[in-house]
C-alpha angles and dihedrals in degrees: 000000000000122000122193114218108202103189131132095205105084094200093055092044092052092047092051090047091054092056093043092047091053088058092051099258122138114227132215122190137219128170096202141014095264092057090049091055091049092050091050089055091058107026137055107244125183101186138006128215100203124193114209103212109059137134125254093017123010126219096260093054092044093050091051091054095043093051090061090071110009134059098187116133116273121197114194119222120197142154086222117090098184117134090228091059091050093050092046091053092048091047091056092053108275116146098207142003133214126181125224131274090047134177108252090222091054091049092051091048091053092047092051092045093053092046091050091053092045091052093043091053089059100252095117124049116249128199090259091059091063088066115078110254128202115262110271133163128185114191131172117199120188122168097319095329113113122186118186109195094186093062096022092235131145126201131182114202088339095311115121114234123202114226129177116241093261093046090050093049092051092049092047091050092053095041092049089061105035113193094016117120115227119201113233092242090052092051090052094048094047096045102034094033092225138099110275100234092176098322092139094112089055091056092045092053092050092048089052091052092049090051091051089057103041105028125082088214112017090195089060101035118198098188113031112045129190118227101204115238092009116053142257140317137183114234114256102220134355124021115263096020 
């Protein structure tokens, strides 16, 4: 697998590459967001480690552009550890965030975790996919919202909507149990596969992004409803009920 390290500090980039290389990953390098976008246009990349503060184009701007066409995992790297920076990065489409200086073992664990989720959601081929499988299609249709779990596509009134892997997994979880209220901690643990430990803001940010993509008016959502003090649910039948 190829991992793109977008980092303007060569010492940090080399150090990260050493750890990734020891785990068998091949590394590509970019020193700013614009270079990262150009590499993505010509190379197959499975995950991006994206620094926030960079010249020419910073990590936030680059992530916004990348998310228009790619759903690969993006882990933000930044010397800042402010909650606002973390939320901003997640809002723009990042899947995870780690503050510098970071423990190499923690970084490797996050990289592997994101790649596992990416593969599990069907975005990367697995050995099983090389074996012909019987035709199978699992589709959920709810009041104009159509989710095809075979092809991992989402359409609203016939219009295709691009979701990131984590956004898709959240939507599929809610749509698979229409009308059921999921606590925020439960959503995090089911989708991220880890104990919540205060990850509620992460879920809230991803829900907001999903609404922006599938709702006509995200401020008055017709599909995903909040149940104050508990969590979220996807309406069972007609929009707005």
